N, C-alpha and C positions, 0 to 999 in steps of 0.2 A: 353714870345711870343709864342703865339698858334703856335701849331705842326701838320702836318697832323699825324692822329693817326692808325697806321696799326697793332695794338694790337685785339683780339678779336673782328676781322671783321666778323666771322659767325653770333656772338651776334647781333652784328650793322645793319645786314641788314635782322637779322629774323624776320618772319612777310612781309616779301614783295613774293603776290601771283605773278608765274606763271614769279620769277625769273630770267629765262635764256631769256626769251623775253623781262624783260621790262630794262633790263641794256643795251639793243638796244637802245632803245629813250631817255637815259637820264647818266649823270654824275653824280654820288653820292659819298662825300668824307665826310671826317671826320677832325675835327680839336679837341684837347683838349681845354677845357677852364684853365683857369688861375688856378694856385695851391690853392690859397685862396678859390676858388667855387667847385676845385675837393669831397669835401665829401659830395655836393649836385646835383652837376649836370655831367653825364656820361660822355657825349659828346655833342659838338656842328656838327649838321649834314647841307650838303649843298647841294643842290639838281641843277644841270645848266641842261638848254635843247635847243636843234634849231631843232623848226622841222618848219620852215617857208619854205613854197610850199611842205608840207608835210599832210596827214590828223592827226587830233588829236589823242591822246593816250589815250585810259583808264585804270589809273595803279590800284589797289587793295591791299588794306594794312591789315595785320589784328595788331592793334596796341596794344603792352606794356601797363602794369599798371601803365603808369607816365605822367607826365603832361607835357608841353614843350610850352612855348613860339615861334610862329612862324611868320618870315616878310615873306611876298610874295609880286613879283611886280607886279602883274597877277588879283593874287584871292585875298583870306580872309584875312587877316592877323591881330594877338590877342592870348591870352593866353587862351591853349586851354586845357579840360581835358580831360579824360579817355574815350576813344568811345568804347561802349560794342558790337558794332557791327564790320561787315567790313568797312573800312576807305575808298573811293573813290575819284581819283584823276584825271579830266582831262587836262593834257598837252598840251597846243598850243601854234603857232607862235615862241614867242623867251620866257625866263624869265628863271629866278632864286627865290628860296626859300634856304633861314636862318633858321636852327632849334637850340633853346638848347631843350634838353631831361634832363628833371628832374630824378633824383635817384627815385625808389621806395617809398613813405615815406618822401624824404625830402622838398614837393612844401610847406607844411603845416606848417610848421615852418620857410622855408626859407622868404615867404610874410606874415606870420601870417593870414592865408587863408583855409576855411576849404576846403578840394578837392573836396569832396561833392556835394559842389554847380558846380563844371566847369562837372557834370558829362552828358557827349553827349551833351557839348554844349561848348559856350566859351565866353570871355567878354575883352573888351577893354585894350589893353596895358596899357595907359597911367594909370591910377589910379597904378596898378605896378610898374611903373618906370619911373613916371613922365616926359614924353617924348610922342608925338603925334606918333600915325601909322603913320600919313604920313611923318614924321620926319624921322622916322628908314627905309621905303619902299624908299624914295628920297637916303638914306645914301646908301644904299644896291646897289641901282641902278646903283650910281658912282663911287662906289669902282673898282676901275682896279683890286684889289687882295684882294680876301677874306678874306685873314691873318689879313689884315688892320682892317676889319668890325669887326674881331672877337674882337682883342684889342676894338675895342670900345665897344663891348659888353661886354667883360671882366670890364672893368672902370664902366660902368652904372648897372652890377650885383652886384659888391662890394659893389657899395655906396650904395646897397636897401638890402644887405642881412641881415638876421635876424639868430642868430648864430641856434644851431638844441640842441634839447632836447633830454634825454635818450631815451625815449618814441618815438619819431621820429626813431631814431636809430635801438632801438627793432620791429620797426615797418618796417622797410628797411630790417634789421636782416630774419627776418619774413617771406619775400617777395624771397630773394634769398635762403631762404633752399626750397621755393617749388620750386623755379628755378632750383635748381642743386639737388636736392635730388630724384630718380626718383619712392623708395618707399612710396611717403605723396601721396594719394589720396581725400584725405575727412580731415576735420578739425582736426578729432581724433586721426588719420596716424598725423599731424601736431601738435598735442597739444603733444602728446605723444614723438616723439622725441624732440620738441623745448624745453619742460618743462615748456612751459606755457599754465595757464588753458584756456580752451578754450572759457570762458566768455571775460577775458583779451584781448584774439586774436580777436574776435569781436569788441571789443570796440577798437585797435587800428588800424586795417583797417577800420574801420568810419573814424578815429578820421584823420587818418595820410596818410590812402591811397586813401583813397575815392570808392572803392566800396569792397562787402563781400569776406572773404578768398574764398570761393567754387568758385565764381568766376573767380578768381584767379589760383585758381589749375586746371580748366579747361583751362583757358587761356594758362598757361605755355604747358599743355599737346598735345592744338592745335597747338600753335609756333613749337612745336618740333614734329606735325606731316607736318606741311607745311616744316621746313627744311630738314627733311629727302625727303620729294615728289621733292624739288628742287634739291636736292642732289643725285636722284637713278631713274637712266634710268632703272634699273633690278628689282628695289623696288619692292618687295613681299608685299599686301597690309594687308594681312590676319597678317604675322610674326607683321609686324608694327600696326596694330592694338591691339594686344596682347601685345607686350612690350610696349603701352601705358596703358595696362588695360582696355580697352575693353574687352566685352565677347567674340565679334567676329567683322567678319568686315562687317555687315549688323549696325552693332549698333554705328560701327565707322563712318562709308558713313553717316548713317539718321544723326547723329551729325552735320560732317564736311560739308554737303551739307546744314542743317539748317542753319551753320554761315555764310558760303561763298556763299553757292548757287549756286556748282557745289559736288559733289563726287571730291572725293581726284583722281581717276585715268583721271581726267580732266587736273588736274595741272602737270600730269608726263613729265617730258620734252621728251619724248618719242614722247608723242601724240601731241607736238605743232607744228603749221607749223616754217620752217625758217623764 
């Protein structure tokens, strides 16, 4: 039975811009998938909100290098690829969204489908899970307990799962290495630390991750920045820029603003209204 996942919470909400204010508008929960799925699926996530009588709330999120299955009671349901920019979602009225987050590199083997075909787009769920989006949305709407819906998703996903190959596992391990190693700032660093040749790394990322290594390295650097900003009212942005490998705060500000539309100081908790 899926259970609430309390481990690694900071990683699970990593990328949520303006987190201090965001979590006042919706509830975000996680469930652990069934054991046979855990090699490929990091967790299930559930967002619920009730803004009836209140204005809509637009949330911005910096996505990870992962594919997702999303069942949305109000907006778009589908199989979503990596979004290279900032993902915006407007919450209004009352609704819930259930998501399946695949581990980087795992989606390609799970469904025998190239993740690069999903870059910045989404596809209908039915070819992947042999069930219509309307049926899944109806099941989510009628579920009194999200755990019960998660159990249904367990069964559905297990029945369509293909085994992982060694190459998919290598791709996932390389992404994990980027995510956990501060010293990796380019492909050469990744090659030196991992022992894989640069050309091999590039092929693995193209086939199994869906984006190139340079993009993944930069995305995790920006995710680290978002986490630090969300958690640091007294954060020194110059120190943060240097810790992330930027030459100075100006370069960091420009890169962050180019991606999110705002400078880092805009999202500091102390600068946000209550």
